[in-house]
C-alpha positions in Angstrom: 185.5 30.7 91.6 188.2 32.2 93.8 187.6 34.3 96.9 188.5 37.5 94.9 186.1 36.5 92.1 183.3 36.0 94.7 184.0 39.4 96.1 184.0 41.0 92.7 180.7 39.3 91.8 178.9 40.6 95.0 180.4 44.1 94.6 179.0 44.2 91.0 175.3 43.3 91.8 173.3 46.4 90.7 171.9 48.2 93.8 173.9 46.2 96.3 176.0 48.9 98.0 178.2 48.8 101.1 175.3 48.7 103.6 173.5 45.8 101.9 176.7 43.8 101.5 177.5 44.4 105.2 174.1 43.1 106.2 174.5 39.9 104.1 178.0 39.3 105.5 176.6 39.5 109.1 174.4 36.6 108.2 176.6 34.5 105.9 180.2 35.5 106.8 181.8 35.1 103.3 180.9 36.2 99.8 181.0 32.5 98.7 178.2 31.6 101.1 176.3 34.7 100.0 176.6 33.5 96.4 175.0 30.2 97.3 171.8 31.8 98.7 168.7 30.9 96.7 166.1 33.5 95.7 163.6 32.2 98.2 166.1 32.5 101.0 166.9 36.0 99.9 163.2 37.0 100.1 163.3 36.2 103.9 166.0 38.8 104.5 164.7 42.2 105.9 165.2 45.3 103.7 165.6 43.3 100.5 163.2 44.7 97.9 161.7 43.2 94.7 164.2 45.2 92.7 167.0 43.5 94.6 165.7 40.0 93.7 165.8 41.0 90.0 169.4 42.3 90.4 170.4 39.1 92.2 168.9 36.9 89.5 170.6 39.1 86.8 174.0 38.7 88.6 173.6 34.9 88.9 172.7 34.7 85.2 175.6 36.9 84.1 178.2 35.4 86.5 180.6 34.5 83.7 180.3 38.0 82.2 181.1 39.6 85.5 184.1 37.3 86.2 185.4 38.0 82.7 185.2 41.7 83.4 187.3 41.1 86.6 190.0 39.4 84.6 190.1 42.3 82.1 190.8 44.9 84.8 194.6 44.5 84.5 194.5 45.4 80.8 192.8 48.6 81.8 195.4 49.3 84.5 192.8 49.1 87.2 193.3 47.3 90.5 190.5 45.7 92.6 191.6 46.3 96.2 189.7 44.5 99.0 189.3 45.7 102.6 191.2 42.6 103.7 194.2 43.4 101.5 197.4 44.7 103.1 197.6 47.7 100.7 194.1 48.9 101.6 194.5 52.4 103.1 194.7 52.2 106.9 193.0 55.6 107.4 190.0 54.3 105.5 190.0 50.8 107.1 189.4 52.3 110.5 186.0 53.7 109.5 182.9 51.7 110.5 181.5 52.1 107.0 184.7 51.5 105.1 184.1 50.3 101.5 184.6 46.5 101.1 186.4 47.1 97.8 188.1 49.9 95.9 188.8 50.3 92.2 192.2 52.0 91.8 193.8 53.5 88.7 197.4 54.6 89.6 198.5 54.6 93.3 196.9 54.7 96.7 198.0 57.4 99.2 201.1 56.5 101.2 200.5 55.8 104.9 203.7 57.6 106.0 202.8 60.9 104.3 200.1 63.3 105.5 197.0 63.8 103.4 194.8 67.0 103.1 191.5 67.2 101.3 190.9 70.5 99.5 187.2 70.9 98.8 184.8 73.7 97.9 182.3 75.2 95.5 181.9 73.9 92.0 181.0 77.4 90.7 183.8 79.4 92.4 185.3 82.8 92.1 188.6 83.7 90.6 190.0 84.2 94.1 188.8 80.7 95.1 190.4 79.1 92.0 193.8 80.8 92.7 193.6 80.1 96.4 192.9 76.4 95.8 195.7 76.1 93.2 198.1 77.9 95.5 197.4 75.8 98.6 197.4 72.6 96.5 200.8 73.5 95.0 202.5 74.6 98.2 201.2 71.6 100.3 202.2 69.1 97.6 205.6 70.8 97.5 205.9 69.9 101.2 205.1 66.3 100.3 201.5 66.5 101.6 199.2 64.3 99.5 196.2 66.2 98.2 192.8 64.4 98.2 189.7 65.7 96.4 186.8 64.7 94.2 188.0 66.0 90.8 184.7 68.0 90.7 184.6 71.3 88.7 185.7 74.4 90.7 187.7 74.2 93.9 188.4 70.4 93.8 189.9 70.5 90.3 192.0 73.7 91.0 193.4 72.3 94.2 194.4 69.1 92.3 195.9 71.1 89.4 198.1 72.9 91.8 199.2 69.7 93.5 200.2 68.2 90.2 202.7 70.9 89.7 204.7 69.8 92.8 203.6 66.4 94.0 200.8 63.8 94.2 197.1 64.1 94.2 194.3 61.5 94.5 190.8 61.8 93.1 187.9 60.0 94.7 185.3 59.6 92.0 181.5 59.4 92.4 181.4 57.0 89.4 183.5 54.2 88.0 187.3 54.9 87.7 187.0 54.3 83.9 184.7 57.3 83.4 185.8 61.0 83.5 183.2 63.2 85.1 182.9 66.1 84.6 184.1 65.8 81.0 185.8 69.2 81.1 188.4 67.6 83.5 189.6 65.1 81.0 193.2 66.5 81.1 193.2 66.3 84.9 191.7 62.8 84.7 194.6 61.6 82.4 197.3 63.2 84.5 196.4 62.1 88.0 197.2 58.4 87.7 200.7 59.3 86.5 201.3 61.1 89.8 198.8 59.8 92.3 195.6 57.8 91.7 192.0 57.7 90.8 189.9 55.8 93.4 186.3 54.7 93.5 184.1 52.2 95.4 181.7 52.1 92.4 182.0 49.4 89.7 183.7 50.2 86.4 181.3 51.5 83.8 179.0 52.9 86.4 177.9 56.5 85.7 177.5 58.9 88.6 174.0 59.6 90.0 173.2 62.4 92.5 173.0 60.1 95.5 176.5 58.6 94.8 178.5 61.8 95.3 177.6 62.3 99.0 178.5 58.6 99.5 181.9 59.1 98.0 182.6 62.1 100.2 183.1 59.9 103.3 186.1 58.4 101.4 187.6 61.8 100.6 187.5 62.7 104.3 188.4 59.2 105.4 191.6 59.2 103.4 192.6 62.6 104.8 194.1 63.8 108.0 192.7 67.3 107.6 190.0 69.0 105.4 190.5 72.4 104.0 187.3 74.2 102.7 188.4 77.0 100.3 185.0 78.4 99.2 181.5 77.2 100.0 178.0 78.6 100.0 175.9 78.2 103.1 174.2 75.0 101.8 177.2 73.7 99.8 177.6 70.0 99.1 181.2 70.4 100.4 179.7 70.8 103.9 178.6 67.1 103.6 182.3 66.2 103.5 182.8 68.4 106.5 180.1 66.7 108.5 181.6 63.3 107.7 185.1 64.5 108.5 183.9 65.6 112.0 182.2 62.2 112.6 185.5 60.6 111.6 187.5 62.8 114.0 189.3 64.7 111.3 190.5 68.3 111.6 188.5 70.9 109.7 190.0 74.1 108.4 188.5 76.9 106.3 189.8 79.9 104.3 187.9 83.1 105.4 186.2 85.3 102.9 184.3 88.5 102.6 181.3 88.7 104.7 179.1 90.0 101.8 180.2 87.2 99.5 177.7 84.3 99.2 180.6 82.0 98.2 182.2 82.6 101.6 179.2 82.1 103.8 179.9 78.4 104.3 183.5 79.0 105.2 182.8 81.9 107.6 180.1 79.9 109.3 182.5 77.0 109.8 185.0 79.3 111.4 182.4 80.8 113.6 181.4 77.3 114.7 185.0 76.3 115.6 186.8 75.3 112.4 190.4 76.5 112.3 190.9 79.7 110.3 193.7 79.3 107.8 195.4 82.0 105.8 198.6 80.3 104.5 199.8 76.7 103.8 202.4 76.9 106.7 199.5 76.9 109.2 198.3 73.6 107.8 201.7 72.1 108.1 201.9 73.3 111.7 198.5 71.7 112.4 199.7 68.4 110.9 202.9 68.7 112.9 204.6 68.2 109.5 207.8 69.9 108.4 208.5 70.2 104.7 211.1 67.7 103.6 211.5 69.4 100.3 215.2 70.4 100.2 214.6 73.4 98.0 212.0 74.8 100.3 213.9 74.2 103.5 217.2 75.5 102.3 218.3 79.0 103.1 216.4 81.5 100.9 218.6 82.6 98.0 219.9 86.1 98.2 219.4 88.3 95.1 220.9 91.7 94.5 218.7 94.1 92.7 218.5 97.8 92.0 215.2 99.4 93.2 214.0 103.0 93.0 213.2 104.8 96.3 209.5 104.3 95.6 209.9 100.6 94.9 212.0 100.2 98.1 209.2 102.0 100.1 206.5 99.5 98.9 208.8 96.5 99.1 209.5 97.0 102.9 205.8 96.2 103.6 205.9 92.9 101.7 207.2 89.8 103.6 207.3 86.1 102.8 203.7 85.9 104.1 200.8 86.9 101.9 199.5 90.4 102.2 196.4 91.8 100.4 196.4 94.8 98.1 194.0 96.6 100.4 196.4 96.2 103.3 199.2 97.6 101.2 197.1 100.6 100.2 196.5 101.3 103.9 200.1 100.8 105.0 201.7 102.8 102.1 199.0 105.5 102.0 199.5 105.7 98.2 197.1 106.4 95.4 195.8 103.1 93.8 197.4 103.8 90.4 200.9 104.5 91.9 200.8 101.4 94.1 199.7 99.2 91.2 202.6 100.6 89.1 205.2 99.9 91.8 203.9 96.4 92.5 204.1 95.6 88.8 207.6 96.9 88.6 208.6 94.7 91.6 207.0 91.7 89.9 208.9 92.4 86.7 212.2 92.6 88.7 211.3 89.1 90.2 211.2 90.5 93.7 207.6 89.6 94.5 204.9 87.3 93.3 201.1 87.2 93.3 200.2 83.6 94.0 196.6 84.5 94.6 195.0 87.5 92.9 195.6 90.7 94.9 197.8 88.9 97.4 201.5 89.5 97.4 204.6 87.9 98.9 208.4 88.1 98.5 210.0 85.7 96.1 213.6 85.9 97.4 215.8 87.7 99.9 216.5 91.0 98.2 219.7 92.9 98.7 219.3 96.4 97.4 222.1 97.9 95.3 
């Protein structure tokens, strides 16, 4: 067996996760020497349970089957990347509990480009979906790599937005050959074409509840900054936040209504020192990253358009920064029905857009005829 085959063998012993492999390596140095351990010797090692002996014996008995699976990875377009490989992500390698191996379908994040994790509630609001999509799209447009877990809700919407403009990477809580949740099959198929699917769990391994918090350290580990879009007070997304803080990553949060349970987690994070974020440009500033997208950086195109006096009045309060409908109501002092009508007319004339529900911004530099 080759060194990589020994590595693949040890990484595919049921129940032998990162911590157990690290403990064995501290004693035996290489996966080849670990392979040569007898069952009696294994029994002398602390923290090895009866179930582990059974897994060990199964792996020894099925060695040929495991190695055959390793050689079939290429046919499935899956790479087995070791911690010692040059392509292993440097951001991840610096962590004390970095996975010894990764299974990758597609690409790995580029070291020279910044990465942002967009995480949040699985059951999210319409506002949360649109905000995640908008931030994912705008950050990807600035060549920021979007990292997430492809979970239902905020994760998926942030990655859908990213796919419109750039790359996104999904860190899975199961094998990379399994799509979970099933509803994200379209996203699962698209991501490897413009980014990658990544997991530390063997192929064919279905996700169990304990595996998802484990994978969250990889989401934060691959990222320079974590953006929480919507989260309840006891949201699983806050596990990612805790791990990000331990790893020295910046944490940002999108504020929400004080009476909304889906915003309790974000508002609490902000209260405890997380950076309050209201637009993608603030994240770019935090990353000290200037968009290198030529279309975005070029002078905003001027457009001549004919507006009524009422449309002009409303338009003057809308800039290239997002403004909420309630703020426009206050500034214009108009009845709701009239304001909604003029906003719709401005949208139809391609003067403004509504990237997030009830939030408006200019689309171009309007010259009024």
